[in-house]
Every structure is written in structure tokens, then in C-alpha cells.
C-alpha positions in Angstrom: -9.7 -9.0 -11.7 -11.9 -8.0 -8.8 -12.1 -9.8 -5.4 -8.5 -9.1 -4.0 -8.4 -8.9 -0.1 -6.0 -6.4 1.4 -4.7 -6.7 4.8 -2.7 -4.3 6.8 0.2 -5.3 8.9 0.2 -3.9 12.7 2.7 -1.3 11.5 0.8 -0.6 8.5 -2.3 0.0 10.7 -0.5 2.4 13.5 0.8 4.1 10.2 -2.8 4.6 9.1 -4.2 5.9 12.5 -1.6 8.5 12.7 -2.3 10.2 9.4 -4.0 13.6 9.0 -8.0 12.7 8.5 -8.0 14.2 4.8 -4.8 11.9 4.4 -6.0 9.1 5.6 -9.1 9.3 3.8 -6.9 9.6 0.1 -5.0 6.5 1.4 -8.2 4.4 2.2 -9.8 5.4 -1.1 -6.2 4.5 -2.7 -6.2 1.1 -1.0 -10.1 0.5 -2.5 -8.8 1.0 -5.9 -6.5 -1.2 -5.4 -8.4 -4.1 -3.8 -10.4 -3.7 -7.4 -7.1 -3.3 -9.3 -4.2 -4.9 -8.1 -1.9 -2.6 -10.3 -4.3 0.6 -10.7 -2.8 4.0 -9.7 1.0 5.0 -9.4 2.1 1.3 -8.4 5.6 0.1 -9.0 7.8 -3.0 -8.1 10.5 -2.1 -5.7 14.3 -2.9 -7.2 15.9 -5.4 -5.3 13.1 -6.8 -3.6 11.7 -10.1 -4.3 7.9 -9.2 -4.2 7.4 -5.9 -2.8 5.5 -3.0 -4.4 4.8 0.6 -3.7 1.5 2.7 -4.2 2.0 6.4 -4.7 -0.3 8.4 -2.6 1.0 12.2 -3.2 3.9 12.3 -1.0 3.4 8.8 0.8 3.9 6.1 0.0 2.2 2.3 0.8 4.3 -0.7 0.9 2.6 -4.2 0.0 3.3 -7.3 -1.2 1.0 -9.3 -3.4 -0.2 -13.0 -3.2 -1.7 -13.8 -6.7 -2.2 -17.2 -5.9 -4.7 -16.3 -2.8 -5.5 -12.7 -4.3 -4.2 -11.2 -0.9 -2.6 -7.6 -0.8 -0.5 -7.3 2.4 0.1 -3.9 3.4 3.5 -3.4 4.8 4.0 0.3 5.7 2.3 3.8 5.0 5.0 6.5 4.7 6.2 9.8 3.9 8.3 9.4 0.9 11.6 10.4 2.6 11.2 7.5 5.0 9.7 4.9 2.9 12.4 3.3 2.1 15.0 3.0 4.5 15.4 -0.2 6.2 
């Protein structure tokens, strides 16, 4: 499976800009792997959510949705573990 498109929402873009450069590189690399294989890495479906997933990158969590029909991954937020699941 390849050719998935990864889009970041405005809050996710802001989250990414605020990361330390080293963590930002790790998150970008993880998103690149996710683009090649949507379930690559430490990916889990969130309980109680219709189609929301999370990717673990160290102490950071990338929350996203997948549209399998359009091969689109939409990143919702990039947050530290302690804040990632609060609504």
C-alpha cells in the first residue's frame, strides 16, 4: 500500500511548529512512514471513536483519521501523551 496523502489540520500545523526541532524531525519521519503504510509503527484505533486513530512517537501522540476510499490521512492534533486524549 502506498500513495496515501497526509494532511495536517490548522491545529496540527500549529502543534508541529511548536515542537522542539528534534521531536519535529521524529514526528515528520513517522508521518512519512504513515504515508507509505497507514498502519505502520505504533498505531491504534481509539476506543469510543468512530474512525480516529493515534500514532505514538515517543511521549507524543499524533491523532488522525483515515479515509480509505480517497487514501487520505487527516492529522487532527500532535500533543504530549498527557494532553492527547482530553476533549
